[in-house]
C-alpha positions as CSV (number, residue, x, y, z in Angstrom):
1,X,-2.2,13.3,0.9
2,X,-0.1,11.5,-1.7
3,X,-0.1,7.8,-2.0
4,X,2.6,6.2,-4.1
5,X,1.6,2.5,-3.7
6,X,-1.5,0.4,-3.7
7,X,-2.8,-2.3,-1.4
8,X,-3.4,-5.1,-3.8
9,X,-5.8,-8.0,-3.2
10,X,-6.5,-11.0,-5.4
11,X,-10.1,-11.9,-5.3
12,X,-12.5,-14.3,-7.0
13,X,-16.2,-14.5,-7.5
14,X,-16.5,-10.7,-7.0
15,X,-20.0,-9.8,-5.8
16,X,-21.1,-13.4,-6.5
17,X,-19.6,-13.5,-10.0
18,X,-17.1,-16.0,-11.3
19,X,-13.4,-16.0,-12.1
20,X,-10.3,-14.1,-10.8
21,X,-9.9,-10.4,-10.3
22,X,-7.1,-8.2,-8.9
23,X,-8.1,-5.1,-6.8
24,X,-5.7,-2.2,-6.3
25,X,-7.1,0.0,-3.5
26,X,-6.2,3.7,-3.8
27,X,-6.5,4.3,-0.1
28,X,-5.9,2.3,3.1
29,X,-8.5,1.8,5.8
30,X,-9.4,5.1,7.4
31,X,-8.0,7.3,4.5
32,X,-11.2,7.6,2.4
33,X,-13.1,10.9,2.5
34,X,-16.2,10.7,4.7
35,X,-18.7,10.1,1.8
36,X,-16.5,7.5,0.0
37,X,-16.6,3.8,0.8
38,X,-14.1,2.5,-1.7
39,X,-11.8,3.7,-4.5
40,X,-9.8,1.1,-6.5
41,X,-8.7,-0.3,-9.8
42,X,-10.1,-3.7,-10.7
43,X,-8.7,-6.1,-13.3
44,X,-11.0,-8.9,-14.4
45,X,-9.3,-11.8,-16.2
46,X,-10.8,-13.1,-19.4
47,X,-14.3,-14.6,-18.8
48,X,-14.4,-13.3,-15.2
49,X,-17.5,-11.4,-13.9
50,X,-18.7,-9.1,-11.3
51,X,-22.0,-10.6,-10.2
52,X,-25.3,-8.7,-10.5
53,X,-25.8,-6.9,-7.2
54,X,-27.9,-4.1,-5.8
55,X,-26.6,-0.9,-4.1
56,X,-28.5,0.3,-1.1
57,X,-27.5,3.6,0.5
58,X,-24.7,4.2,-2.0
59,X,-23.9,4.6,-5.6
60,X,-21.0,3.1,-7.6
61,X,-19.2,4.6,-10.6
62,X,-17.0,2.6,-13.0
63,X,-14.6,4.1,-15.5
64,X,-13.4,1.6,-18.1
65,X,-9.6,1.8,-18.7
66,X,-9.2,-1.0,-21.2
67,X,-11.0,-4.0,-22.5
68,X,-14.4,-4.9,-23.8
69,X,-17.3,-6.2,-21.6
70,X,-21.0,-6.6,-21.1
71,X,-22.5,-4.3,-18.4
72,X,-25.8,-5.3,-16.8
73,X,-27.5,-2.0,-16.1
74,X,-30.6,-2.8,-14.1
75,X,-31.3,-5.9,-16.2
76,X,-30.3,-4.4,-19.6
77,X,-27.0,-5.6,-21.1
78,X,-24.9,-2.9,-22.7
79,X,-21.5,-3.5,-24.4
80,X,-18.9,-1.3,-22.9
81,X,-15.3,-0.4,-23.7
82,X,-12.4,1.9,-22.9
83,X,-13.5,5.4,-21.9
84,X,-17.0,4.5,-20.9
85,X,-18.4,5.7,-17.5
86,X,-20.9,3.4,-15.9
87,X,-23.1,4.6,-13.0
88,X,-25.2,2.5,-10.6
89,X,-27.3,4.8,-8.5
90,X,-28.7,4.0,-5.0
91,X,-31.3,1.3,-5.2
92,X,-30.2,0.1,-8.7
93,X,-28.5,-3.2,-9.8
94,X,-25.5,-3.8,-12.0
95,X,-23.0,-6.5,-13.0
96,X,-20.2,-6.9,-15.5
97,X,-18.7,-9.6,-17.7
98,X,-15.3,-9.6,-19.4
99,X,-16.2,-10.8,-22.9
100,X,-12.7,-10.4,-24.4
101,X,-9.6,-12.6,-24.4
102,X,-7.7,-9.8,-22.6
103,X,-8.0,-8.3,-19.1
104,X,-10.8,-5.8,-18.5
105,X,-9.5,-3.0,-16.4
106,X,-11.7,-0.4,-14.7
107,X,-11.7,2.1,-11.8
108,X,-14.4,1.8,-9.3
109,X,-15.6,4.3,-6.7
110,X,-18.4,3.7,-4.2
111,X,-20.0,6.9,-2.8
112,X,-22.2,6.7,0.3
113,X,-25.6,8.3,0.5
């Protein structure tokens, strides 16, 4: 399968966070592999956040494309930047704050199980 376009959605208050975000979904409904719930690129505007939330029955992986942010890794804040890979395993919590005056862009994949 080759996809040459994204389904784009503007969102705000992602996972209970604040501010605006743009989500570009890599696949349409029904196209994900059986063990994948979501694959997308997310752009957080300056000051926007992904609220701290828990993953149950799934894990989430972020790959930072550009920007500087503060990642909440189970209650511990870690500064993150381009090239970093962030993993939230089943049963853990995470969140993210765009701390720069430029967009924070990252790829996000949610894997079931």
